[in-house]
N, CA, C and O of each residue as an XYZ file, in Angstrom:
716
protein
N     -66.398     26.027     23.295
C     -65.145     25.402     23.436
C     -65.528     24.388     22.477
O     -64.750     24.222     21.537
N     -66.773     23.543     22.538
C     -66.770     22.506     21.383
C     -67.155     22.784     20.230
O     -67.154     21.952     19.322
N     -67.682     24.443     20.047
C     -68.000     24.849     18.900
C     -66.593     25.094     17.973
O     -66.623     24.730     16.798
N     -65.536     25.630     18.446
C     -64.070     25.756     17.941
C     -63.614     24.344     17.624
O     -63.175     24.112     16.497
N     -63.700     23.220     18.694
C     -63.453     22.008     18.302
C     -63.737     21.502     17.038
O     -63.025     20.908     16.229
N     -65.013     21.872     17.010
C     -65.859     21.032     15.776
C     -65.270     21.693     14.656
O     -65.109     20.994     13.655
N     -64.805     23.251     14.589
C     -64.364     23.757     13.485
C     -63.248     23.401     12.844
O     -62.984     23.464     11.643
N     -62.347     22.858     14.138
C     -61.178     22.529     13.809
C     -61.153     21.008     13.286
O     -60.230     20.546     12.615
N     -62.206     20.351     13.655
C     -62.072     19.054     13.037
C     -62.619     19.081     11.678
O     -62.072     18.351     10.851
N     -63.845     19.974     11.231
C     -64.206     20.171      9.711
C     -63.001     20.920      9.094
O     -62.970     20.694      7.884
N     -62.152     21.606      9.435
C     -61.099     21.823      8.557
C     -59.933     20.781      8.491
O     -59.022     20.622      7.678
N     -60.159     20.363      9.225
C     -58.930     19.031      9.293
C     -59.383     18.092      8.392
O     -58.646     17.709      7.483
N     -60.535     17.661      8.536
C     -61.279     16.770      7.456
C     -61.321     17.071      5.959
O     -61.199     16.251      5.049
N     -61.539     18.560      5.847
C     -61.486     19.094      4.502
C     -60.048     19.177      4.129
O     -59.818     19.235      2.921
N     -59.270     19.188      4.764
C     -57.451     19.511      4.331
C     -57.211     17.961      4.186
O     -56.424     17.702      3.276
N     -57.606     17.080      4.736
C     -57.081     15.765      4.490
C     -57.947     15.407      3.041
O     -57.420     14.796      2.112
N     -59.158     15.825      3.022
C     -59.852     15.219      1.605
C     -59.014     15.568      0.272
O     -58.641     14.764     -0.581
N     -58.810     16.963      0.301
C     -57.828     17.537     -0.593
C     -56.609     17.016     -0.766
O     -56.106     16.975     -1.888
N     -55.849     16.456      0.554
C     -54.473     16.015      0.059
C     -54.787     14.427     -0.120
O     -54.066     13.770     -0.870
N     -55.620     13.957      0.413
C     -55.965     12.377     -0.236
C     -56.346     12.487     -1.777
O     -55.940     11.601     -2.530
N     -57.168     13.618     -2.315
C     -57.116     13.631     -3.823
C     -56.194     13.773     -4.469
O     -56.197     13.140     -5.524
N     -55.247     14.459     -4.232
C     -53.812     14.367     -4.651
C     -52.847     13.078     -4.717
O     -52.092     12.714     -5.618
N     -53.126     12.512     -3.460
C     -52.529     11.178     -3.366
C     -52.977     10.061     -4.389
O     -52.443      9.071     -4.889
N     -54.184     10.668     -4.465
C     -55.356      9.482     -5.048
C     -54.640      9.057     -6.323
O     -54.303      7.933     -6.698
N     -54.456     10.584     -7.046
C     -54.083     10.524     -8.494
C     -52.631      9.970     -8.878
O     -52.282      9.344     -9.880
N     -51.926     10.377     -7.815
C     -50.080      9.424     -8.158
C     -50.223      8.298     -7.366
O     -49.164      7.748     -7.067
N     -51.294      7.783     -6.924
C     -51.294      6.342     -6.542
C     -50.548      5.206     -7.267
O     -49.560      4.550     -6.938
N     -51.263      5.187     -8.256
C     -50.783      4.261     -9.468
C     -49.161      4.459     -9.829
O     -48.517      3.423     -9.987
N     -48.540      5.613     -9.953
C     -47.340      5.411     -9.735
C     -46.400      5.590     -8.534
O     -45.208      5.503     -8.829
N     -46.576      5.734     -7.732
C     -46.275      5.075     -6.169
C     -46.411      3.584     -5.795
O     -45.849      3.023     -4.855
N     -47.249      3.046     -6.687
C     -47.658      1.811     -6.438
C     -46.362      0.933     -7.572
O     -45.831     -0.122     -7.228
N     -46.117      1.493     -8.632
C     -45.120      0.984     -9.629
C     -44.089      1.289     -8.680
O     -43.684      0.386     -7.948
N     -43.594      2.489     -8.594
C     -42.230      2.565     -7.784
C     -41.873      1.959     -6.778
O     -40.688      1.727     -6.543
N     -42.811      1.612     -6.041
C     -42.690      0.755     -4.802
C     -42.367     -0.943     -5.540
O     -41.591     -1.807     -5.131
N     -43.107     -0.962     -6.504
C     -42.876     -2.399     -6.850
C     -41.514     -2.703     -7.855
O     -41.273     -3.873     -8.149
N     -40.690     -1.666     -8.337
C     -39.550     -1.580     -9.409
C     -38.731     -1.630     -7.823
O     -38.178     -2.689     -7.529
N     -38.687     -0.660     -6.999
C     -38.052     -0.745     -5.537
C     -37.318     -1.947     -5.068
O     -36.167     -2.332     -4.865
N     -39.028     -2.508     -4.969
C     -38.932     -4.141     -4.514
C     -38.307     -5.314     -5.269
O     -37.833     -6.351     -4.805
N     -38.419     -4.897     -6.583
C     -37.423     -5.989     -7.419
C     -36.043     -5.868     -7.260
O     -35.218     -6.781     -7.229
N     -35.818     -4.399     -7.139
C     -34.574     -3.749     -7.101
C     -33.605     -4.997     -6.016
O     -32.637     -5.735     -6.204
N     -34.582     -4.668     -4.788
C     -33.966     -4.958     -3.276
C     -33.782     -6.671     -3.284
O     -32.815     -7.136     -2.680
N     -34.807     -7.655     -4.036
C     -34.849     -8.730     -4.171
C     -33.540     -9.294     -5.071
O     -32.716    -10.153     -4.756
N     -33.620     -8.706     -5.983
C     -32.072     -8.818     -6.991
C     -30.949     -8.392     -6.181
O     -29.957     -9.061     -6.472
N     -30.720     -7.529     -5.270
C     -29.613     -7.566     -4.627
C     -29.312     -8.508     -3.655
O     -28.154     -8.859     -3.430
N     -30.658     -9.109     -2.829
C     -30.385     -9.776     -1.924
C     -30.088    -11.388     -2.611
O     -29.416    -12.116     -1.881
N     -30.423    -11.833     -3.609
C     -29.948    -12.914     -4.410
C     -29.005    -12.890     -4.426
O     -28.377    -13.728     -3.779
N     -28.298    -11.830     -5.240
C     -26.701    -11.443     -5.687
C     -26.214    -11.617     -4.201
O     -25.885    -12.789     -4.016
N     -26.100    -11.034     -3.370
C     -25.252    -10.928     -1.967
C     -25.450    -12.675     -1.466
O     -24.449    -13.137     -0.919
N     -26.626    -13.614     -1.618
C     -26.770    -14.412     -1.105
C     -25.618    -15.401     -1.688
O     -24.911    -16.205     -1.081
N     -25.661    -15.098     -2.954
C     -24.771    -16.249     -4.167
C     -23.586    -15.637     -3.675
O     -22.992    -16.384     -2.897
N     -23.000    -14.467     -3.868
C     -21.410    -14.054     -3.621
C     -21.014    -14.205     -2.055
O     -19.868    -14.315     -1.618
N     -22.135    -14.187     -1.360
C     -21.617    -14.922      0.428
C     -21.778    -16.432      0.647
O     -21.788    -17.005      1.737
N     -21.906    -16.991     -0.589
C     -21.589    -18.691     -0.761
C     -22.441    -19.382      0.370
O     -22.106    -20.492      0.782
N     -23.768    -18.593      0.976
C     -24.085    -19.242      1.612
C     -25.165    -20.113      1.144
O     -25.567    -20.988      1.911
N     -25.894    -19.933     -0.483
C     -26.529    -20.898     -1.202
C     -25.548    -22.030     -1.293
O     -25.964    -23.122     -0.906
N     -24.186    -21.949     -1.785
C     -23.764    -23.199     -1.918
C     -23.281    -24.035     -0.430
O     -22.794    -25.161     -0.333
N     -23.538    -23.255      0.427
C     -23.286    -24.092      1.657
C     -24.547    -24.753      2.130
O     -24.481    -25.808      2.761
N     -25.899    -24.075      1.801
C     -26.901    -24.710      1.771
C     -27.339    -26.104      1.026
O     -28.058    -27.026      1.409
N     -26.664    -25.899     -0.108
C     -26.831    -26.996     -1.488
C     -25.910    -28.106     -0.824
O     -26.340    -29.258     -0.781
N     -24.737    -27.822     -0.339
C     -24.112    -28.942      0.209
C     -24.573    -29.471      1.405
O     -24.511    -30.701      1.378
N     -24.898    -29.140      2.179
C     -25.753    -29.634      3.571
C     -26.728    -30.426      2.807
O     -26.906    -31.550      3.277
N     -27.304    -30.183      1.916
C     -28.985    -30.838      1.411
C     -28.218    -31.978      1.016
O     -28.472    -33.050      1.565
N     -27.216    -31.908      0.050
C     -26.471    -32.514     -0.733
C     -26.141    -34.059      0.124
O     -26.427    -35.206     -0.218
N     -25.420    -33.543      1.371
C     -24.976    -34.331      2.029
C     -26.169    -35.161      2.951
O     -26.228    -36.373      3.158
N     -27.044    -34.142      3.403
C     -28.286    -34.872      4.095
C     -28.988    -35.952      3.625
O     -29.163    -36.989      4.266
N     -29.533    -35.655      2.134
C     -29.918    -36.756      1.293
C     -29.186    -37.681      0.555
O     -29.673    -38.528     -0.194
N     -27.666    -37.451      0.848
C     -26.786    -38.611      0.133
C     -26.780    -38.401     -1.547
O     -26.419    -39.372     -2.211
N     -27.131    -37.286     -2.182
C     -27.266    -37.195     -3.559
C     -26.061    -37.366     -4.023
O     -25.976    -37.907     -5.126
N     -24.817    -36.961     -3.322
C     -23.746    -37.147     -4.069
C     -22.410    -36.773     -2.666
O     -22.588    -36.636     -1.455
N     -21.615    -36.730     -3.174
C     -20.150    -37.023     -2.446
C     -19.789    -35.217     -2.047
O     -19.287    -34.429     -2.849
N     -20.203    -34.886     -0.610
C     -20.024    -33.492     -0.468
C     -18.635    -33.297     -0.698
O     -18.210    -32.315     -1.307
N     -17.690    -34.468     -0.092
C     -16.095    -33.972     -0.092
C     -15.734    -33.589     -1.584
O     -14.943    -32.725     -1.962
N     -16.383    -34.308     -2.214
C     -15.916    -34.403     -3.844
C     -16.362    -33.319     -4.710
O     -15.756    -33.068     -5.752
N     -17.555    -32.557     -4.278
C     -18.190    -31.424     -4.669
C     -17.281    -30.166     -4.195
O     -17.221    -29.153     -4.892
N     -16.550    -30.293     -2.926
C     -15.574    -29.222     -2.367
C     -14.624    -29.354     -3.368
O     -14.302    -28.515     -4.209
N     -14.180    -30.536     -3.195
C     -12.789    -30.815     -4.063
C     -12.980    -30.085     -5.378
O     -12.327    -29.079     -5.653
N     -13.896    -30.617     -6.189
C     -13.886    -30.209     -7.397
C     -13.775    -28.654     -7.441
O     -13.001    -28.012     -8.151
N     -14.864    -28.068     -6.380
C     -15.032    -26.667     -6.316
C     -13.366    -26.015     -6.308
O     -12.866    -25.316     -7.189
N     -12.808    -26.422     -5.210
C     -11.484    -25.497     -4.937
C     -10.540    -26.152     -6.183
O      -9.401    -25.706     -6.323
N     -10.934    -27.008     -6.907
C     -10.016    -27.240     -7.916
C     -10.138    -26.119     -9.260
O      -9.268    -25.553     -9.922
N     -11.637    -26.095     -9.318
C     -11.832    -25.133    -10.661
C     -11.468    -23.609     -9.893
O     -11.219    -22.763    -10.752
N     -11.403    -23.212     -8.847
C     -10.962    -21.928     -8.391
C      -9.360    -21.557     -8.557
O      -8.855    -20.470     -8.835
N      -8.736    -22.829     -8.293
C      -7.207    -22.965     -8.814
C      -7.070    -22.894    -10.350
O      -6.339    -22.052    -10.870
N      -7.685    -23.666    -10.973
C      -7.446    -23.410    -12.468
C      -8.185    -21.889    -13.072
O      -7.649    -21.421    -14.076
N      -9.197    -21.246    -12.577
C      -9.311    -20.020    -12.691
C      -8.492    -18.984    -12.500
O      -8.445    -17.918    -13.114
N      -7.562    -19.545    -11.205
C      -6.481    -18.605    -10.913
C      -5.198    -18.701    -11.763
O      -4.354    -17.811    -11.870
N      -5.176    -19.946    -12.367
C      -3.866    -20.046    -13.428
C      -4.334    -19.573    -15.001
O      -3.521    -19.365    -15.902
N      -5.625    -19.462    -15.126
C      -5.850    -18.952    -16.556
C      -6.070    -17.533    -16.508
O      -6.921    -16.974    -17.201
N      -5.323    -16.955    -15.708
C      -5.304    -15.422    -15.251
C      -3.898    -15.403    -16.213
O      -3.132    -16.253    -16.668
N      -4.039    -13.704    -16.253
C      -2.670    -12.812    -16.722
C      -1.951    -12.475    -15.377
O      -0.796    -12.052    -15.406
N      -2.486    -12.621    -14.433
C      -1.632    -11.819    -13.465
C      -0.930    -12.811    -12.902
O      -1.407    -13.943    -12.819
N       0.451    -12.463    -12.386
C       1.813    -13.229    -11.827
C       1.182    -13.770    -10.459
O       1.251    -14.970    -10.194
N       0.492    -12.747     -9.494
C      -0.141    -13.233     -8.344
C      -1.111    -14.012     -8.120
O      -1.367    -14.533     -7.035
N      -1.920    -14.184     -9.486
C      -3.017    -15.284     -9.139
C      -2.563    -16.475     -9.568
O      -3.359    -17.411     -9.506
N      -0.990    -16.766    -10.178
C      -0.828    -18.019    -10.422
C       0.250    -18.318     -9.173
O       0.463    -19.511     -8.959
N       0.844    -17.490     -8.456
C       1.177    -17.929     -7.152
C       0.204    -18.434     -6.349
O       0.359    -19.538     -5.827
N      -0.872    -17.722     -6.159
C      -2.295    -18.276     -5.470
C      -2.434    -19.684     -5.578
O      -2.524    -20.509     -4.669
N      -2.442    -19.884     -7.040
C      -2.991    -21.001     -7.608
C      -2.016    -22.372     -6.946
O      -2.260    -23.503     -6.524
N      -0.851    -21.545     -7.137
C       0.164    -23.060     -6.776
C       0.068    -22.990     -5.188
O       0.416    -24.022     -4.613
N      -0.280    -22.107     -4.527
C      -0.192    -22.075     -3.008
C      -1.274    -22.811     -2.429
O      -1.276    -23.485     -1.399
N      -2.411    -22.525     -3.439
C      -3.708    -23.319     -2.963
C      -3.702    -24.907     -3.272
O      -4.307    -25.760     -2.622
N      -2.930    -25.104     -4.343
C      -2.890    -26.505     -4.309
C      -1.630    -27.023     -3.645
O      -1.578    -28.251     -3.587
N      -0.916    -26.563     -3.287
C      -0.001    -27.038     -2.157
C      -0.276    -27.177     -0.795
O       0.323    -27.867      0.029
N      -1.428    -26.310     -0.618
C      -2.244    -26.643      0.796
C      -3.054    -27.755      0.727
O      -3.113    -28.647      1.574
N      -3.586    -27.693     -0.153
C      -4.750    -29.022     -0.538
C      -3.643    -30.198     -0.682
O      -3.786    -31.180      0.046
N      -2.885    -30.168     -1.303
C      -2.209    -31.459     -1.044
C      -1.500    -31.882      0.233
O      -1.304    -33.084      0.412
N      -1.106    -31.005      1.124
C      -0.221    -30.786      2.247
C      -1.739    -31.300      3.318
O      -1.544    -31.861      4.396
N      -2.681    -31.105      2.985
C      -4.065    -31.667      3.622
C      -4.296    -33.058      3.358
O      -4.446    -33.879      4.263
N      -4.324    -33.325      2.202
C      -4.383    -34.562      1.807
C      -3.117    -35.491      2.331
O      -3.322    -36.649      2.694
N      -2.065    -35.025      2.343
C      -0.670    -35.959      3.036
C      -1.472    -36.391      4.422
O      -1.616    -37.576      4.722
N      -1.925    -35.414      5.148
C      -2.094    -35.133      6.401
C      -3.414    -36.153      6.685
O      -3.300    -36.908      7.650
N      -4.527    -36.208      5.977
C      -5.524    -37.117      6.035
C      -4.972    -38.736      5.391
O      -5.471    -39.815      5.711
N      -3.958    -38.555      4.534
C      -3.791    -40.015      4.007
C      -2.640    -40.725      5.619
O      -2.266    -41.898      5.633
N      -2.384    -39.999      6.454
C      -1.714    -40.471      7.829
C      -0.184    -40.084      7.647
O       0.708    -40.796      8.110
N       0.086    -38.821      6.891
C       1.600    -38.917      6.671
C       1.536    -37.910      8.066
O       0.673    -37.038      8.162
N       2.335    -38.095      8.891
C       2.636    -37.209      9.971
C       3.716    -36.398      9.814
O       4.636    -36.686      9.048
N       3.670    -34.948     10.779
C       4.713    -34.009     10.331
C       4.010    -32.512     10.654
O       2.791    -32.394     10.785
N       4.727    -31.657     10.737
C       4.123    -30.528     11.367
C       3.871    -29.412     10.186
O       3.034    -28.514     10.097
N       5.161    -29.924      9.128
C       4.844    -29.258      8.012
C       4.370    -30.020      6.444
O       4.371    -31.247      6.349
N       4.111    -29.431      5.670
C       3.955    -30.404      4.407
C       5.364    -30.623      3.784
O       5.332    -31.436      2.860
N       6.616    -30.096      4.060
C       7.713    -31.007      3.841
C       8.163    -32.102      4.697
O       8.761    -33.128      4.373
N       7.800    -31.735      5.760
C       7.795    -33.043      6.766
C       7.314    -34.236      6.703
O       7.889    -35.303      6.916
N       5.952    -33.979      6.322
C       4.946    -35.199      5.174
C       5.443    -35.643      4.352
O       5.540    -36.870      4.399
N       6.066    -34.886      3.080
C       6.379    -35.438      2.000
C       7.974    -36.193      2.251
O       8.443    -36.995      1.443
N       8.551    -35.841      3.293
C       9.221    -36.959      3.784
C       9.289    -38.457      3.904
O      10.216    -39.234      3.674
N       7.805    -38.695      4.414
C       7.535    -39.566      4.880
C       6.920    -40.574      3.608
O       7.113    -41.789      3.636
N       6.154    -39.899      2.494
C       5.880    -40.619      1.339
C       6.921    -41.569      0.880
O       8.059    -41.181      0.615
N       6.528    -42.893      0.773
C       7.254    -43.928      0.062
C       7.618    -43.455     -1.387
O       6.699    -42.942     -2.026
N       8.829    -43.563     -1.975
C       9.127    -43.946     -3.264
C       8.032    -44.588     -4.065
O       7.981    -45.798     -3.845
N       7.357    -44.263     -4.715
C       6.729    -45.225     -5.615
C       5.048    -44.857     -5.014
O       4.053    -45.185     -5.662
N       4.992    -44.275     -3.949
C       3.548    -44.120     -3.778
C       2.752    -43.479     -4.130
O       1.560    -43.770     -4.030
N       3.326    -42.132     -4.782
C       2.916    -41.044     -5.950
C       3.923    -41.594     -7.056
O       5.074    -41.989     -6.868
N       3.260    -41.530     -8.179
C       4.131    -41.599     -9.333
C       5.010    -40.132     -9.511
O       6.188    -40.308     -9.822
N       4.621    -38.865     -9.367
C       5.527    -37.635     -9.373
C       6.102    -37.112     -8.451
O       6.338    -35.904     -8.506
N       6.524    -37.946     -7.247
C       6.742    -37.340     -5.985
C       7.955    -36.208     -6.035
O       7.955    -35.137     -5.430
N       9.137    -36.798     -7.041
C      10.281    -35.907     -7.023
C       9.854    -34.454     -7.470
O      10.420    -33.447     -7.046
N       8.680    -34.435     -8.470
C       8.346    -33.162     -9.191
C       7.506    -32.843     -7.885
O       7.831    -31.772     -7.372
N       6.508    -33.529     -7.241
C       5.703    -32.652     -6.101
C       6.453    -31.855     -5.023
O       6.011    -30.842     -4.480
N       7.900    -32.557     -4.722
C       8.655    -32.275     -3.744
C       9.276    -31.025     -4.237
O       9.394    -30.207     -3.325
N       9.758    -30.565     -5.506
C      10.301    -29.276     -6.180
C       9.352    -28.608     -5.799
O       9.546    -27.750     -4.938
N       7.691    -28.882     -6.493
C       6.889    -27.827     -6.571
C       6.682    -27.275     -5.437
O       6.414    -26.074     -5.477
N       6.738    -27.978     -4.034
C       6.670    -27.655     -2.856
C       7.504    -26.607     -2.241
O       7.256    -25.602     -1.574
N       9.051    -27.422     -2.882
C      10.071    -26.404     -2.548
C      10.077    -25.079     -3.093
O      10.544    -24.174     -2.402
N       9.493    -24.767     -4.564
C       9.332    -23.655     -5.199
C       8.097    -22.801     -4.210
O       8.379    -21.717     -3.701
N       6.926    -23.350     -4.052
C       6.302    -22.582     -3.392
C       6.788    -22.254     -1.990
O       6.307    -21.227     -1.510
N       7.475    -22.795     -1.396
C       8.179    -22.427      0.022
C       8.871    -21.171     -0.546
O       8.641    -20.197      0.170
N       9.734    -20.862     -1.729
C      10.835    -19.799     -1.906
C       9.670    -18.743     -2.158
O       9.760    -17.638     -1.622
N       8.434    -19.100     -3.070
C       7.814    -17.859     -3.030
C       7.135    -17.063     -1.855
O       6.909    -15.854     -1.808
N       6.800    -18.262     -0.699
C       6.422    -17.618      0.354
C       7.358    -16.760      1.134
O       6.975    -15.876      1.900
N       8.544    -17.049      0.914
C       9.670    -16.336      1.925
C      10.023    -14.806      0.992
O      10.363    -13.722      1.463
N       9.813    -15.159     -0.401
C      10.143    -13.757     -1.104
C       9.321    -13.414     -1.927
O       9.419    -13.878     -3.063
N       8.191    -12.436     -1.583
C       7.056    -11.947     -2.351
C       7.314    -11.786     -4.026
O       6.435    -12.020     -4.856
N       8.677    -11.346     -4.355
C       9.231    -11.033     -5.511
C       9.853    -12.041     -6.399
O      10.445    -11.679     -7.416
N       9.744    -13.346     -6.050
C      10.230    -14.544     -6.064
C       9.564    -14.465     -7.864
O       8.347    -14.306     -7.970
N      10.189    -14.552     -8.830
C       9.893    -14.624    -10.165
C       9.112    -16.057    -10.638
O       9.662    -17.152    -10.527
N       8.016    -15.913    -11.075
C       7.329    -17.160    -11.822
C       6.754    -16.697    -12.968
O       6.237    -15.595    -13.153
N       6.900    -17.775    -13.866
C       6.510    -17.671    -15.218
C       5.361    -18.803    -15.437
O       5.315    -19.855    -14.799
N       4.617    -18.483    -16.253
C       3.424    -19.061    -16.352
C       3.658    -20.557    -16.907
O       2.793    -21.406    -16.696
N       4.656    -20.826    -17.512
C       5.233    -22.416    -17.992
C       5.587    -23.130    -16.603
O       5.321    -24.313    -16.393
N       6.115    -22.422    -15.826
C       6.441    -22.926    -14.547
C       5.372    -23.227    -13.618
O       5.457    -24.171    -12.832
N       4.390    -22.472    -13.678
C       3.321    -22.555    -12.875
C       2.615    -23.750    -13.201
O       2.307    -24.521    -12.293
N       2.334    -23.986    -14.327
C       1.364    -24.783    -15.293
C       2.252    -26.267    -15.192
O       1.623    -27.325    -15.212
N       3.554    -26.265    -15.098
C       4.522    -27.510    -14.807
C       4.105    -28.119    -13.244
O       3.946    -29.294    -12.915
N       3.998    -26.960    -12.470
C       4.027    -27.805    -10.954
C       2.171    -27.712    -10.778
O       1.608    -28.337     -9.879
N       1.625    -27.097    -11.488
C       0.248    -27.234    -11.004
C      -0.088    -28.437    -11.722
O      -0.950    -29.201    -11.289
N       0.509    -28.641    -12.738
C       0.317    -30.266    -13.669
C       0.710    -31.498    -12.505
O       0.159    -32.597    -12.565
N       1.480    -31.246    -11.706
C       1.813    -32.071    -11.280
C       1.244    -32.326     -9.988
O       1.277    -33.450     -9.486
N       0.747    -31.378     -9.454
C      -0.523    -31.720     -8.154
C      -1.762    -32.108     -9.065
O      -2.548    -32.769     -8.386
N      -2.029    -32.002     -9.833
C      -3.310    -32.201    -10.984
C      -2.986    -33.937    -10.788
O      -3.787    -34.682    -10.224
N      -2.044    -34.268    -11.201
C      -1.524    -35.715    -11.313
C      -1.765    -36.075    -10.088
O      -2.583    -36.980    -10.247
N      -1.592    -35.963     -8.962
C      -1.086    -36.462     -7.560
C      -2.789    -36.518     -7.286
O      -3.324    -37.565     -6.922
N      -3.452    -35.429     -7.479
C      -5.066    -35.109     -6.743
C      -5.889    -36.530     -7.748
O      -6.627    -37.410     -7.304
N      -5.463    -36.334     -9.064
C      -6.273    -37.711     -9.728
C      -5.840    -39.073     -9.299
O      -6.587    -40.052     -9.296
N      -4.536    -39.075     -8.921
C      -4.036    -40.610     -8.392
C      -4.768    -40.760     -7.022
O      -5.082    -41.871     -6.595
N      -4.973    -39.853     -6.492
C      -5.399    -40.305     -4.885
C      -6.772    -39.830     -4.772
O      -7.250    -39.506     -3.685
N      -7.439    -39.780     -5.907
C      -8.820    -39.802     -6.160
C      -9.658    -38.272     -5.307
O     -10.749    -38.238     -4.738
N      -8.904    -37.440     -5.464
C      -9.295    -36.214     -4.869
C     -10.168    -35.472     -6.145
O     -11.038    -34.664     -5.821
N      -9.985    -35.687     -7.257
C     -10.536    -34.999     -8.288
C     -10.984    -36.070     -9.880
O     -10.326    -37.069    -10.172
N     -11.902    -35.696    -10.516
C     -12.377    -36.562    -11.112
C     -11.352    -36.065    -12.602
O     -11.446    -36.698    -13.654
């Protein structure tokens, strides 16, 4: 029994040596392939982190933690830039989304400023005349956004979207939300 076992071990070790010789000649290619695969995975991870905005959130936390800058100012500026990129689009739906986003931010700004109400329209009625220079245009812009929300096919021209977005911009500048 031990003789056949020894023969088996000898055959196994001899076969392993032959296979090892084949892999040894291919080893540099395997190492290079593994390196390229690792680089591709690393790039994919970085892209996924950036797209998931985890990196942005981490930077925001560090900025706030070390008091390097104003966290809310950075977020507001980032939101405003997203709105501007939508209004620069050629798509009507992007213009509508830009107006909707600006209206939501304005509504939140009114809420934080102490204006009570369940809706943005309710809060707008509480703003005193003269408190915001373009109040009537903002009411018109909000009403327009309400029409768009009720009717998805409500017509929007780029000029009109720019006019109303300009009203929101002026209000945001006046209230110190953006620079």
